[in-house]
N, C-alpha and C positions, 0 to 999 in steps of 0.2 A: 663336933659339928652338929648344927641344928637344922631341922627341916625349915625350908623357906616358906612353906605353905601353911603348916599347923604348929610350928615352934618346938616339935618333939626332938629329943636328942637323938642323934644318929651316929653310927660308926663313921670314921673318916673316909673310908673307902666305899661306904654304901651308895648305891645309885638311885634306890627307891626308898622313900620313907615307909617303914612298916606299920606306921599308925594310920596315915591318910592315903598312902599308895601313889603320892605325886612324885615324879622324877626329881632328883636332887638339883638339876640345873633349870628347872621351869620358872624362874623369876623368883623375886624376893618379896614375900609378904612378912617374913620374919627374918632377921639378920642371920645368916648361916655361920657367922663367926661367934656371936654372943647369944643369939636367940631372942634379942629385944624385938618389939613390934614397932617399927618405925612408921612415919606417916606414909601413906601409899603413894604420894608424890615425890618422896625423899629419893635422892640419888646416893646418899651416904647415910650410914647409921650414926645417929647423934651420940649413941652411947660409946661405941668403940671406934668410929670413923672408917668402918669397912665399906667399900664400894658396893652398891646394891644394883641389881638388874631390875629393870621395870617389871612390876608384877601385873600379871593379867589372869583373870580366872581361866581355868583350864577349859579349852574348847571341846565340847563333846562332838564326836564325829557323828554326823547325821547318817542314819542307814540309807543306803542307796534307795532312791525313790522308785517304786514299782513303776513300770512302764505306763505312761500316760498315753492313752490311744489318740490317734489324731482327730482333730475335729473335722466335721464335714464328711462322714462316710456316706457314700452312696450305696445303693442296694448291691451292686456287683462286689465292690471292696469290702463290704460287710460280710459277704459269703466267703470270699477268698480269705479274709482274716479268720473267720470261724474255722475253715478247714486248715489253713497255715498254722494256727495255734490250738490244734485239736486236743493236745495234751498239756497245755500250759495252764495251770490253775492258779499261778501267782500273777499279780498285776491287775489291770482294770479293763473293763469294757463299758463303753459309753452306752447311754440309753439307745441312741440310734443304731449302734452296731447290734445290741441285743434285740431291739424290736425288728429290724431287718432280718436278722437270723431267724426268729421266731415266724416272721411272715413267710420266708423262704420254706420253712419246714411245713407250715400249714399249706401253702400252695402246692407243693410237690406231694404231700400226703392226700390232699383233696383231689388232685388229678389221678393219682394212682387208685384211690378208693372209688372214683367215679368209673374207671376202667373196670375195676373188680365188681362193682354192683351191676354194670351193664353186661358183663360176662354171666353174672348170676342170673339176670333177668331174661336172657336169651339162651340160657343153659349151654354156653360154650365152654366146655371143659378146658380148652386150650387157653382161651382168654383168661379164664379164672386162675389157671396155673401161672401164666405169665405175670399177671398183675399182682397175684398173691405173693409170688416169690420176690418180685420188684419191691412191693410195699414192705415186706419183711427185711429185705437186704438194705433198702433205703434207711429204714428206721434203725437198723443195727449199725450202719456205718455212721449215722449222724448222732448216735447216743452219746458217746464220749465228747465230741465237739459241743454238743448242746449242754452237757453238764459243765464243761470248761467255761463256756461263755456265760452261763448263769452264775457260776461261782465268782468269776471276775467282775460280773455286774454287781454282786453283792459287796465285793471288795470296794467297788467304786462308790457305793453308798456308806461305806465305813463300817460294814458288817462282816462277820466271819462267814466264810463259805459253808460252814457247818449249819448255818441258819436255813439252808436248803431243805434240811430234814423236817422243817416245820410243815412242809407240804404233805407229810405223812398223816397229820391230823386232818380228818375229813372236813371238807368245806372251809372251816375257819382257817386252817393251816395254809390251804391253797390261796385263799383271799389274802391273807397276810403277806405270803410270798409275792403275789401280784403287785400289791401296794408297795413293798420294799422295791421290787424290780422297776417300778415306775418312778421312783423317787429320783431327783436330780443327783448327780454325782457330788460328793463331799470332797472338794479339793484339799481341804485341810486336815482331813482324817486319813492317815494311811494305815491300811491294815497290812501288818507284816509280823511274821513269826508268832502268831497267835495273840498279839497285842495291838490295841488301837493306840497309835501314837500321834501326837500333834505334829503337824508339818514344821511348825516353828521350833521344835526341840532340836 
């Protein structure tokens, strides 16, 4: 018996060609009876008369597409999405979700810092303690969701989440990261399993 894909000789009971890896019953590019290469549109082998199955190129399974976030996030739903997906580093975050999340962090931190500064200015130890603890707890609670939203946002632009580490380079790294996070999402580049793959594959 011959492989229908590459024409290599196979054992009669073989289910997969050891040369090309195609299953024995996947259509006829080569005659499985004599190994001849018939016309791709032929239904019988002109050399031996064997009936051929229509040949089609093997269809590659497309990896499951990372979650595409819904369009039209409002402020509240972006915050809910940030907390609900607090430890999900795969998939994507839109610019809207990312910037609403960032705005939420800035507003709450600003309010807590105002309370802390006013406590310092009037020397009220209770107020300093309350706002200091609240500020620390808020930043601790939002650290992981902020990291997840940022990494998903990088994935949406077609970049690896590891590019987040560029922010460790003083000034230039932070500017590069802000530029990347501001870029529109790249619908056709899917970041998955460490590789950038075309959506059309």
